[in-house]
PDB file of N, CA, C and O in Angstrom:
ATOM      1  N   MET A   1     -35.145  -7.997 -26.797  1.00  0.00           N
ATOM      2  CA  MET A   1     -35.445  -8.540 -28.107  1.00  0.00           C
ATOM      3  C   MET A   1     -35.016  -9.999 -28.155  1.00  0.00           C
ATOM      4  O   MET A   1     -33.957 -10.352 -27.635  1.00  0.00           O
ATOM      5  N   CYS A   2     -35.798 -10.816 -28.751  1.00  0.00           N
ATOM      6  CA  CYS A   2     -35.500 -12.253 -28.889  1.00  0.00           C
ATOM      7  C   CYS A   2     -34.448 -12.484 -29.925  1.00  0.00           C
ATOM      8  O   CYS A   2     -34.401 -11.785 -30.937  1.00  0.00           O
ATOM      9  N   PRO A   3     -33.580 -13.477 -29.685  1.00  0.00           N
ATOM     10  CA  PRO A   3     -32.553 -13.842 -30.720  1.00  0.00           C
ATOM     11  C   PRO A   3     -33.249 -14.314 -31.994  1.00  0.00           C
ATOM     12  O   PRO A   3     -34.211 -15.081 -31.950  1.00  0.00           O
ATOM     13  N   LEU A   4     -32.747 -13.843 -33.110  1.00  0.00           N
ATOM     14  CA  LEU A   4     -33.332 -14.207 -34.403  1.00  0.00           C
ATOM     15  C   LEU A   4     -32.995 -15.607 -34.832  1.00  0.00           C
ATOM     16  O   LEU A   4     -33.712 -16.178 -35.654  1.00  0.00           O
ATOM     17  N   ASN A   5     -31.922 -16.194 -34.304  1.00  0.00           N
ATOM     18  CA  ASN A   5     -31.458 -17.516 -34.786  1.00  0.00           C
ATOM     19  C   ASN A   5     -31.895 -18.655 -33.873  1.00  0.00           C
ATOM     20  O   ASN A   5     -31.375 -19.758 -34.044  1.00  0.00           O
ATOM     21  N   ARG A   6     -32.775 -18.488 -32.953  1.00  0.00           N
ATOM     22  CA  ARG A   6     -33.173 -19.511 -31.989  1.00  0.00           C
ATOM     23  C   ARG A   6     -34.513 -20.146 -32.276  1.00  0.00           C
ATOM     24  O   ARG A   6     -34.915 -21.043 -31.535  1.00  0.00           O
ATOM     25  N   GLY A   7     -35.218 -19.742 -33.290  1.00  0.00           N
ATOM     26  CA  GLY A   7     -36.556 -20.276 -33.572  1.00  0.00           C
ATOM     27  C   GLY A   7     -37.645 -19.751 -32.610  1.00  0.00           C
ATOM     28  O   GLY A   7     -38.720 -20.342 -32.499  1.00  0.00           O
ATOM     29  N   ILE A   8     -37.360 -18.672 -31.943  1.00  0.00           N
ATOM     30  CA  ILE A   8     -38.318 -18.066 -31.008  1.00  0.00           C
ATOM     31  C   ILE A   8     -39.090 -17.017 -31.774  1.00  0.00           C
ATOM     32  O   ILE A   8     -38.497 -16.193 -32.471  1.00  0.00           O
ATOM     33  N   LYS A   9     -40.379 -17.035 -31.656  1.00  0.00           N
ATOM     34  CA  LYS A   9     -41.181 -16.029 -32.284  1.00  0.00           C
ATOM     35  C   LYS A   9     -41.613 -14.987 -31.259  1.00  0.00           C
ATOM     36  O   LYS A   9     -42.152 -15.348 -30.212  1.00  0.00           O
ATOM     37  N   SER A  10     -41.401 -13.768 -31.521  1.00  0.00           N
ATOM     38  CA  SER A  10     -41.796 -12.714 -30.577  1.00  0.00           C
ATOM     39  C   SER A  10     -43.309 -12.529 -30.562  1.00  0.00           C
ATOM     40  O   SER A  10     -43.888 -12.193 -29.528  1.00  0.00           O
ATOM     41  N   PHE A  11     -43.964 -12.754 -31.737  1.00  0.00           N
ATOM     42  CA  PHE A  11     -45.430 -12.705 -31.799  1.00  0.00           C
ATOM     43  C   PHE A  11     -45.884 -13.477 -33.014  1.00  0.00           C
ATOM     44  O   PHE A  11     -45.115 -13.671 -33.956  1.00  0.00           O
ATOM     45  N   TYR A  12     -47.173 -13.934 -32.999  1.00  0.00           N
ATOM     46  CA  TYR A  12     -47.748 -14.676 -34.083  1.00  0.00           C
ATOM     47  C   TYR A  12     -49.250 -14.722 -33.968  1.00  0.00           C
ATOM     48  O   TYR A  12     -49.799 -14.382 -32.920  1.00  0.00           O
ATOM     49  N   VAL A  13     -49.918 -15.128 -35.006  1.00  0.00           N
ATOM     50  CA  VAL A  13     -51.378 -15.312 -34.973  1.00  0.00           C
ATOM     51  C   VAL A  13     -51.601 -16.759 -34.618  1.00  0.00           C
ATOM     52  O   VAL A  13     -51.283 -17.633 -35.425  1.00  0.00           O
ATOM     53  N   PRO A  14     -52.128 -17.055 -33.459  1.00  0.00           N
ATOM     54  CA  PRO A  14     -52.274 -18.433 -33.037  1.00  0.00           C
ATOM     55  C   PRO A  14     -53.465 -19.127 -33.634  1.00  0.00           C
ATOM     56  O   PRO A  14     -54.494 -18.503 -33.895  1.00  0.00           O
ATOM     57  N   ARG A  15     -53.331 -20.413 -33.851  1.00  0.00           N
ATOM     58  CA  ARG A  15     -54.423 -21.262 -34.401  1.00  0.00           C
ATOM     59  C   ARG A  15     -55.593 -21.212 -33.417  1.00  0.00           C
ATOM     60  O   ARG A  15     -56.739 -21.231 -33.865  1.00  0.00           O
ATOM     61  N   SER A  16     -55.374 -21.151 -32.132  1.00  0.00           N
ATOM     62  CA  SER A  16     -56.451 -21.198 -31.137  1.00  0.00           C
ATOM     63  C   SER A  16     -57.223 -19.866 -31.087  1.00  0.00           C
ATOM     64  O   SER A  16     -58.383 -19.861 -30.674  1.00  0.00           O
ATOM     65  N   HIS A  17     -56.627 -18.762 -31.486  1.00  0.00           N
ATOM     66  CA  HIS A  17     -57.257 -17.440 -31.473  1.00  0.00           C
ATOM     67  C   HIS A  17     -56.905 -16.685 -32.722  1.00  0.00           C
ATOM     68  O   HIS A  17     -56.187 -15.688 -32.640  1.00  0.00           O
ATOM     69  N   PRO A  18     -57.382 -17.117 -33.903  1.00  0.00           N
ATOM     70  CA  PRO A  18     -56.959 -16.476 -35.165  1.00  0.00           C
ATOM     71  C   PRO A  18     -57.348 -14.985 -35.285  1.00  0.00           C
ATOM     72  O   PRO A  18     -56.812 -14.259 -36.122  1.00  0.00           O
ATOM     73  N   GLU A  19     -58.284 -14.552 -34.439  1.00  0.00           N
ATOM     74  CA  GLU A  19     -58.655 -13.147 -34.448  1.00  0.00           C
ATOM     75  C   GLU A  19     -57.737 -12.263 -33.629  1.00  0.00           C
ATOM     76  O   GLU A  19     -57.884 -11.042 -33.597  1.00  0.00           O
ATOM     77  N   GLY A  20     -56.770 -12.916 -32.956  1.00  0.00           N
ATOM     78  CA  GLY A  20     -55.868 -12.165 -32.030  1.00  0.00           C
ATOM     79  C   GLY A  20     -54.391 -12.380 -32.394  1.00  0.00           C
ATOM     80  O   GLY A  20     -54.055 -12.962 -33.425  1.00  0.00           O
ATOM     81  N   ILE A  21     -53.566 -11.905 -31.541  1.00  0.00           N
ATOM     82  CA  ILE A  21     -52.130 -12.048 -31.665  1.00  0.00           C
ATOM     83  C   ILE A  21     -51.573 -12.474 -30.307  1.00  0.00           C
ATOM     84  O   ILE A  21     -51.895 -11.890 -29.272  1.00  0.00           O
ATOM     85  N   SER A  22     -50.736 -13.501 -30.339  1.00  0.00           N
ATOM     86  CA  SER A  22     -50.063 -13.936 -29.139  1.00  0.00           C
ATOM     87  C   SER A  22     -48.655 -13.344 -29.086  1.00  0.00           C
ATOM     88  O   SER A  22     -47.932 -13.343 -30.082  1.00  0.00           O
ATOM     89  N   VAL A  23     -48.289 -12.853 -27.938  1.00  0.00           N
ATOM     90  CA  VAL A  23     -46.977 -12.202 -27.776  1.00  0.00           C
ATOM     91  C   VAL A  23     -46.162 -13.004 -26.763  1.00  0.00           C
ATOM     92  O   VAL A  23     -46.664 -13.347 -25.692  1.00  0.00           O
ATOM     93  N   ASN A  24     -44.937 -13.295 -27.090  1.00  0.00           N
ATOM     94  CA  ASN A  24     -44.040 -13.974 -26.169  1.00  0.00           C
ATOM     95  C   ASN A  24     -43.551 -12.927 -25.166  1.00  0.00           C
ATOM     96  O   ASN A  24     -42.758 -12.052 -25.513  1.00  0.00           O
ATOM     97  N   VAL A  25     -44.015 -13.017 -23.954  1.00  0.00           N
ATOM     98  CA  VAL A  25     -43.627 -12.006 -22.900  1.00  0.00           C
ATOM     99  C   VAL A  25     -42.166 -12.000 -22.628  1.00  0.00           C
ATOM    100  O   VAL A  25     -41.652 -10.993 -22.142  1.00  0.00           O
ATOM    101  N   ARG A  26     -41.471 -13.042 -22.904  1.00  0.00           N
ATOM    102  CA  ARG A  26     -39.990 -13.059 -22.652  1.00  0.00           C
ATOM    103  C   ARG A  26     -39.267 -12.173 -23.679  1.00  0.00           C
ATOM    104  O   ARG A  26     -38.089 -11.856 -23.512  1.00  0.00           O
ATOM    105  N   CYS A  27     -39.973 -11.785 -24.723  1.00  0.00           N
ATOM    106  CA  CYS A  27     -39.377 -10.900 -25.703  1.00  0.00           C
ATOM    107  C   CYS A  27     -39.695  -9.406 -25.485  1.00  0.00           C
ATOM    108  O   CYS A  27     -39.308  -8.565 -26.297  1.00  0.00           O
ATOM    109  N   LEU A  28     -40.406  -9.080 -24.379  1.00  0.00           N
ATOM    110  CA  LEU A  28     -40.737  -7.737 -24.057  1.00  0.00           C
ATOM    111  C   LEU A  28     -39.801  -7.180 -23.013  1.00  0.00           C
ATOM    112  O   LEU A  28     -39.241  -7.913 -22.198  1.00  0.00           O
ATOM    113  N   ASP A  29     -39.644  -5.900 -23.049  1.00  0.00           N
ATOM    114  CA  ASP A  29     -38.863  -5.216 -21.981  1.00  0.00           C
ATOM    115  C   ASP A  29     -39.669  -5.189 -20.724  1.00  0.00           C
ATOM    116  O   ASP A  29     -40.816  -4.741 -20.754  1.00  0.00           O
ATOM    117  N   ASN A  30     -39.119  -5.659 -19.581  1.00  0.00           N
ATOM    118  CA  ASN A  30     -39.850  -5.747 -18.316  1.00  0.00           C
ATOM    119  C   ASN A  30     -40.491  -4.421 -17.921  1.00  0.00           C
ATOM    120  O   ASN A  30     -41.543  -4.417 -17.283  1.00  0.00           O
ATOM    121  N   SER A  31     -39.890  -3.315 -18.281  1.00  0.00           N
ATOM    122  CA  SER A  31     -40.427  -2.020 -17.845  1.00  0.00           C
ATOM    123  C   SER A  31     -41.716  -1.678 -18.596  1.00  0.00           C
ATOM    124  O   SER A  31     -42.391  -0.718 -18.221  1.00  0.00           O
ATOM    125  N   THR A  32     -42.082  -2.421 -19.637  1.00  0.00           N
ATOM    126  CA  THR A  32     -43.278  -2.085 -20.410  1.00  0.00           C
ATOM    127  C   THR A  32     -44.449  -2.966 -19.995  1.00  0.00           C
ATOM    128  O   THR A  32     -45.547  -2.806 -20.527  1.00  0.00           O
ATOM    129  N   ILE A  33     -44.252  -3.869 -19.083  1.00  0.00           N
ATOM    130  CA  ILE A  33     -45.317  -4.819 -18.685  1.00  0.00           C
ATOM    131  C   ILE A  33     -45.870  -4.418 -17.281  1.00  0.00           C
ATOM    132  O   ILE A  33     -45.132  -4.315 -16.301  1.00  0.00           O
ATOM    133  N   ARG A  34     -47.185  -4.203 -17.248  1.00  0.00           N
ATOM    134  CA  ARG A  34     -47.815  -3.903 -15.956  1.00  0.00           C
ATOM    135  C   ARG A  34     -48.377  -5.193 -15.320  1.00  0.00           C
ATOM    136  O   ARG A  34     -48.278  -5.361 -14.104  1.00  0.00           O
ATOM    137  N   SER A  35     -48.947  -6.079 -16.096  1.00  0.00           N
ATOM    138  CA  SER A  35     -49.450  -7.328 -15.616  1.00  0.00           C
ATOM    139  C   SER A  35     -49.510  -8.357 -16.736  1.00  0.00           C
ATOM    140  O   SER A  35     -49.519  -7.981 -17.908  1.00  0.00           O
ATOM    141  N   VAL A  36     -49.551  -9.633 -16.411  1.00  0.00           N
ATOM    142  CA  VAL A  36     -49.625 -10.705 -17.401  1.00  0.00           C
ATOM    143  C   VAL A  36     -50.673 -11.688 -16.965  1.00  0.00           C
ATOM    144  O   VAL A  36     -50.704 -12.066 -15.794  1.00  0.00           O
ATOM    145  N   HIS A  37     -51.546 -12.124 -17.873  1.00  0.00           N
ATOM    146  CA  HIS A  37     -52.531 -13.185 -17.622  1.00  0.00           C
ATOM    147  C   HIS A  37     -52.090 -14.363 -18.475  1.00  0.00           C
ATOM    148  O   HIS A  37     -52.039 -14.265 -19.701  1.00  0.00           O
ATOM    149  N   ILE A  38     -51.772 -15.473 -17.828  1.00  0.00           N
ATOM    150  CA  ILE A  38     -51.356 -16.666 -18.568  1.00  0.00           C
ATOM    151  C   ILE A  38     -52.439 -17.672 -18.488  1.00  0.00           C
ATOM    152  O   ILE A  38     -52.926 -18.000 -17.406  1.00  0.00           O
ATOM    153  N   GLU A  39     -52.834 -18.183 -19.662  1.00  0.00           N
ATOM    154  CA  GLU A  39     -53.888 -19.170 -19.728  1.00  0.00           C
ATOM    155  C   GLU A  39     -53.270 -20.459 -20.292  1.00  0.00           C
ATOM    156  O   GLU A  39     -52.935 -20.525 -21.474  1.00  0.00           O
ATOM    157  N   PRO A  40     -53.122 -21.492 -19.429  1.00  0.00           N
ATOM    158  CA  PRO A  40     -52.489 -22.745 -19.923  1.00  0.00           C
ATOM    159  C   PRO A  40     -53.313 -23.378 -21.094  1.00  0.00           C
ATOM    160  O   PRO A  40     -54.542 -23.327 -21.143  1.00  0.00           O
ATOM    161  N   PHE A  41     -52.551 -23.954 -21.995  1.00  0.00           N
ATOM    162  CA  PHE A  41     -53.185 -24.600 -23.149  1.00  0.00           C
ATOM    163  C   PHE A  41     -52.352 -25.818 -23.492  1.00  0.00           C
ATOM    164  O   PHE A  41     -51.147 -25.715 -23.722  1.00  0.00           O
ATOM    165  N   ASP A  42     -53.021 -27.007 -23.525  1.00  0.00           N
ATOM    166  CA  ASP A  42     -52.356 -28.268 -23.812  1.00  0.00           C
ATOM    167  C   ASP A  42     -52.304 -28.520 -25.293  1.00  0.00           C
ATOM    168  O   ASP A  42     -53.225 -29.104 -25.864  1.00  0.00           O
ATOM    169  N   GLY A  43     -51.204 -28.074 -25.939  1.00  0.00           N
ATOM    170  CA  GLY A  43     -51.059 -28.233 -27.403  1.00  0.00           C
ATOM    171  C   GLY A  43     -51.015 -29.644 -27.881  1.00  0.00           C
ATOM    172  O   GLY A  43     -51.338 -29.921 -29.036  1.00  0.00           O
ATOM    173  N   ALA A  44     -50.611 -30.572 -26.996  1.00  0.00           N
ATOM    174  CA  ALA A  44     -50.510 -32.004 -27.417  1.00  0.00           C
ATOM    175  C   ALA A  44     -51.927 -32.575 -27.622  1.00  0.00           C
ATOM    176  O   ALA A  44     -52.102 -33.551 -28.352  1.00  0.00           O
ATOM    177  N   HIS A  45     -52.905 -31.983 -26.994  1.00  0.00           N
ATOM    178  CA  HIS A  45     -54.317 -32.427 -27.140  1.00  0.00           C
ATOM    179  C   HIS A  45     -55.107 -31.215 -27.601  1.00  0.00           C
ATOM    180  O   HIS A  45     -56.050 -30.782 -26.939  1.00  0.00           O
ATOM    181  N   TRP A  46     -54.708 -30.674 -28.748  1.00  0.00           N
ATOM    182  CA  TRP A  46     -55.259 -29.423 -29.222  1.00  0.00           C
ATOM    183  C   TRP A  46     -56.774 -29.351 -29.333  1.00  0.00           C
ATOM    184  O   TRP A  46     -57.383 -28.416 -28.814  1.00  0.00           O
ATOM    185  N   GLU A  47     -57.385 -30.303 -29.990  1.00  0.00           N
ATOM    186  CA  GLU A  47     -58.821 -30.274 -30.252  1.00  0.00           C
ATOM    187  C   GLU A  47     -59.624 -30.268 -28.941  1.00  0.00           C
ATOM    188  O   GLU A  47     -60.592 -29.520 -28.806  1.00  0.00           O
ATOM    189  N   GLU A  48     -59.225 -31.083 -28.005  1.00  0.00           N
ATOM    190  CA  GLU A  48     -59.894 -31.111 -26.694  1.00  0.00           C
ATOM    191  C   GLU A  48     -59.652 -29.783 -25.947  1.00  0.00           C
ATOM    192  O   GLU A  48     -60.565 -29.216 -25.347  1.00  0.00           O
ATOM    193  N   SER A  49     -58.435 -29.324 -26.001  1.00  0.00           N
ATOM    194  CA  SER A  49     -58.106 -28.096 -25.272  1.00  0.00           C
ATOM    195  C   SER A  49     -58.788 -26.875 -25.807  1.00  0.00           C
ATOM    196  O   SER A  49     -59.172 -26.002 -25.028  1.00  0.00           O
ATOM    197  N   ILE A  50     -58.959 -26.771 -27.122  1.00  0.00           N
ATOM    198  CA  ILE A  50     -59.601 -25.611 -27.694  1.00  0.00           C
ATOM    199  C   ILE A  50     -61.102 -25.586 -27.340  1.00  0.00           C
ATOM    200  O   ILE A  50     -61.664 -24.507 -27.151  1.00  0.00           O
ATOM    201  N   GLN A  51     -61.735 -26.715 -27.251  1.00  0.00           N
ATOM    202  CA  GLN A  51     -63.128 -26.778 -26.817  1.00  0.00           C
ATOM    203  C   GLN A  51     -63.237 -26.324 -25.365  1.00  0.00           C
ATOM    204  O   GLN A  51     -64.146 -25.559 -25.042  1.00  0.00           O
ATOM    205  N   LYS A  52     -62.358 -26.759 -24.487  1.00  0.00           N
ATOM    206  CA  LYS A  52     -62.402 -26.330 -23.089  1.00  0.00           C
ATOM    207  C   LYS A  52     -62.133 -24.827 -22.984  1.00  0.00           C
ATOM    208  O   LYS A  52     -62.752 -24.144 -22.168  1.00  0.00           O
ATOM    209  N   LEU A  53     -61.219 -24.310 -23.801  1.00  0.00           N
ATOM    210  CA  LEU A  53     -60.897 -22.884 -23.761  1.00  0.00           C
ATOM    211  C   LEU A  53     -62.101 -22.074 -24.212  1.00  0.00           C
ATOM    212  O   LEU A  53     -62.462 -21.094 -23.562  1.00  0.00           O
ATOM    213  N   LYS A  54     -62.741 -22.474 -25.337  1.00  0.00           N
ATOM    214  CA  LYS A  54     -63.904 -21.737 -25.828  1.00  0.00           C
ATOM    215  C   LYS A  54     -65.023 -21.758 -24.813  1.00  0.00           C
ATOM    216  O   LYS A  54     -65.701 -20.749 -24.618  1.00  0.00           O
ATOM    217  N   ALA A  55     -65.234 -22.920 -24.146  1.00  0.00           N
ATOM    218  CA  ALA A  55     -66.320 -23.035 -23.194  1.00  0.00           C
ATOM    219  C   ALA A  55     -66.024 -22.127 -21.972  1.00  0.00           C
ATOM    220  O   ALA A  55     -66.939 -21.531 -21.403  1.00  0.00           O
ATOM    221  N   SER A  56     -64.774 -22.035 -21.593  1.00  0.00           N
ATOM    222  CA  SER A  56     -64.425 -21.167 -20.392  1.00  0.00           C
ATOM    223  C   SER A  56     -64.634 -19.669 -20.715  1.00  0.00           C
ATOM    224  O   SER A  56     -64.884 -18.872 -19.812  1.00  0.00           O
ATOM    225  N   HIS A  57     -64.532 -19.297 -21.992  1.00  0.00           N
ATOM    226  CA  HIS A  57     -64.709 -17.902 -22.378  1.00  0.00           C
ATOM    227  C   HIS A  57     -66.186 -17.570 -22.606  1.00  0.00           C
ATOM    228  O   HIS A  57     -66.547 -16.393 -22.625  1.00  0.00           O
ATOM    229  N   GLU A  58     -67.020 -18.546 -22.773  1.00  0.00           N
ATOM    230  CA  GLU A  58     -68.427 -18.320 -22.947  1.00  0.00           C
ATOM    231  C   GLU A  58     -69.146 -18.037 -21.641  1.00  0.00           C
ATOM    232  O   GLU A  58     -70.185 -17.377 -21.628  1.00  0.00           O
ATOM    233  N   SER A  59     -68.582 -18.547 -20.516  1.00  0.00           N
ATOM    234  CA  SER A  59     -69.266 -18.383 -19.242  1.00  0.00           C
ATOM    235  C   SER A  59     -68.991 -17.042 -18.614  1.00  0.00           C
ATOM    236  O   SER A  59     -69.499 -16.752 -17.531  1.00  0.00           O
TER     237      SER A  59
END
């Protein structure tokens, strides 16, 4: 479980995927995880990054 006083969110609805939920894998028990797919996202350049992400999911 993630510490409540550290500003860490265990899960949230992301701006990049408002129809989904992002889960912080560091807040999960390792025995419950079979595999993890990590998709890098440059939040400093959000608008450009979201367009690239959407394009990659369309192909």
